[in-house]
Phi, psi and omega in degrees: 000320178297319181297314178307314179292322180295313185292331175297315184295314179289332174282337174289310174310309174314308175299318179293317175304310181294325180288323179296322178295319179293317185299315177300313177300324174290327177291322178293314180304316182295326173287327174296319178303309180300324178292317177292327173288328178289322178296319181296333180256008184049049180255089179296328181294319177295323182296310184297326179293327180275355186240160176231064178300135192280352172206161183295324179302315175295313173305313181297317182298315178296319178300308182300323179296320191267330183316130172258017190270072179266349172066022171229126192296314181300317182292324178293318181299313182300307184297313184295324174294313177294312176307328185290345187262359181294132175225127184253123173245162172201172176251117194289340175288353175280345181287109178238118180268129176222125172056043171059042176213152175202150178236131184236129169286132180244154166239124180256133178238132175215168180305135174275084183298334184292324177289328181292320186285331181280344178304312186201168175276137178246139184270354173204157183294325180296329177296309183296313178302324177292321171295330170297318184292331183265356185289138171261349186278138182227157172235149183246154173221145186262146172209187176217147169233136178252126182236150184227137170279114181236122186047049175079000181238139176286117185238146172292131182240345180198142178225128177250146168076007178297326178303319174303316183298314187274342175272352177307322178257022187290342183259111180277149179288157185294334180291329181288313178291337177287330184265350188286000000 
């Protein structure tokens, strides 16, 4: 009888540990989804709210990457159109939590604007932006995101290769610059 009770207690503890692990993974996945949405909407404040960067220089770098504050309407339209196509994928099975920290491999997929601009000459920025919206050709980049549980919340502490994703469209086509 005692052995049955011991086995029952051990199984209960294992289930509680498993449920806690699942809860952590779902919270991590939620942070990644919120991060994706923030990238799609050029919301640097949302990325900062999800983050705990360990120094102001890193924080400023990421704010500048994500920000769409170019103060020129056509550049903003260009940036926002491409940002809206960003999709972030990952394998949930690869989320392994150790010491309240995890690093997740991400794949960023977005419209391949360079192929759109290479296809033909555009007479105005609006025409080019409409072609971007209609484009189904994409490009992918690999990156990693590190999260740490801080005061009970999962926070982003490091993002790698985001600059490659965001600078993919850093060279503006002449029709955009002409109208800016």
